[in-house]
N, C-alpha and C positions, 0 to 999 in steps of 0.2 A: 318124410315118412308118409305112409299111406294113412288114409282116414281110419276111423274106428272100425274094428272088425265086426262090431255089432250092427253096422249099417246094412240094410237090405239092398239087394241089387237094384230094386225099383228106386229106392231113395238115391242111390249113386247115379243111376241113369237119368232120373229127373233133374238132379243137380247139374249134370253135364249138359243136358238139353237146354235148361234155363240159361246156363252160362253161355252156351253157343248162340242162343237167340239174343242175349244181351250184347254179345260181341257184334252181331249184325246191327242191332239198334244203335249201339255206340258209333259204329262206322257210318250209319245213316245220318246221325246228327253231326258227326265230325265233317262229313263231306257235303251235306245238304242243308244243314241248319245254320242258325245265326251263331255269332261268336259265343254268346251266352249259353246256347244249347250245346255247342260242341264242348266248351269248357266244362259245363255241368255233366254231360254224359261221360267224358273221360275221367273226371274226378270221381263221380259216383261209381264207375266201374272199378277204378283203382281201389276205392274204399271197400267195395264189396269183396274184391279179390283178397285184399289184406285181411279183412275180418274172416273170410272163409279159410284162409291159410292158418290164422291164429286159432280159430275155434274148431276146425275140422281135422286138424293134424296135430300130432304130438310134437310141438316145437318147444324146446326147453332152453335153448341158447339165449342168454341175456342179450348178446350183441344183435342177434337176429330179431328178438322182440323189440329192442330199442330202435333198430332201423325201421322195423315195421311201423311202430308208433310214430316215428318221425315222418315217414312218408304219408301216413294217415293224416297227420297234422297239416302237411302241405296240401293234400287233397281237400281237406276240410276248408282250408283257406281259399282254395280255388272255387269251392262250392259257394262260399260266402260272397265271393266276387260275382259269380253267376247270379246269385240271388239279388244282389244290388242291381245287376243289369236287367233282370226281370222287372224289378220295382221301377227302375228308371224308365222302362218302356211301358209302364202301366199294365204289365201282364200279371194280374193279381192272382189268377188261379195257379200259375207257375210259382209265384212268390209264396203263396200259402203252402203249396206242395213242398217247396224247398224248406220252409220253416219247420214243417212237421217232420221231414226227413232229418233235418239237423237235430231236432229233439230226439229222434230215434237213435241217431249216432251217439249223442251224449249218454243216453241210457245204455246203449251197447258197450260203450267205453267203460261205464261203471260195472256192467255185468262181466266183462272180460277181465277187468282188474280185480274184482272182488267176487269170485265165483262162490265162495262160501256164504256170502251174504245173500246171494240170489236165491239159494235154496231155502232160506229162512224168512224171506221178506215177501209178503203178498202184495205190498204196494208196488213192487217192481212189475209183477204180472199185470196188475190193474192199470198202471201207467202205460205199459206196452200195449195193452188191449185198447185203451183210449186213443193212443197215437195211431195204431194200425187201423182202427175204425175210422178215424178222420181221413187217413190216406185212402181207405177203401171207399169212402163217400165221394172222393174226387173222381173215381172211375166213372160212375154214371153221369156225373156232371160233364166230364169231357165227352162222353158218348152223346148226351143230350145236345151238346153244342156242335155235334157232328165231327168232333176231333177224335176219330176212331183210332188212329195210330197212337195218340197220347193215352187213350184209355187202355189199349193193348199193352203199351209200354209200362203203364202203371201197374197192371196186373202182374207182369213179369217181375218187376222190382219187388212187389209185395211178396210174391212166391220166393224170390231169392233171399230176401231178408228174413222171411219166416223160417227158411232152412237154417240160417245163421242162428236165429233164436232157438231152434230145436237143438242145434249143436251146443249152444251155451247152456241150455237146460240140462242136457245129458252130462256136460262137464260139471256143472254145479251140483248135480245129484251125486256124481262120483266123489267130488270133494267133500260133500256133506257126509256121505257114507264113510269115507276115510277118516274124517274128524270124529265121527261117532265111534268107530272101531278103535281109534287111538285112545279113547278115554277109558 
């Protein structure tokens, strides 16, 4: 099904553009990066796509949701393997980046599974802000080290997951409104 009718054409266009750029970045790492970078890029793109499908579209089928979560678990496992590869090669900036993103995914899983709780819990927004701020701090670090592509890639991922967060917030508000109206 299509995304929410309340989406602006700008939002939809930005989402498509970011996804297209991330496809290019994933291909870059797949064909020109280390095994850890390739595994990491493919797994993160898979996770992003699955979260986008679950949060941006009206998916109600239990079997589709179960398959989605199963593939997300496999992608998360691949990300863990890539993180071990980064640590093994003493690539600490990539290791910290991956650890922060894993924390974001854990938070997103909670938000997707319990949308009613998201609307009522300020700690969720605070935790998300801290995690995204940590990820944002890595962007100038990569730029300072002259790793411009990594800085650019990080900005794209932040934008993509920020859109997922917006979709989750919209869903949680709708759930909270429905719960309030049902009382």
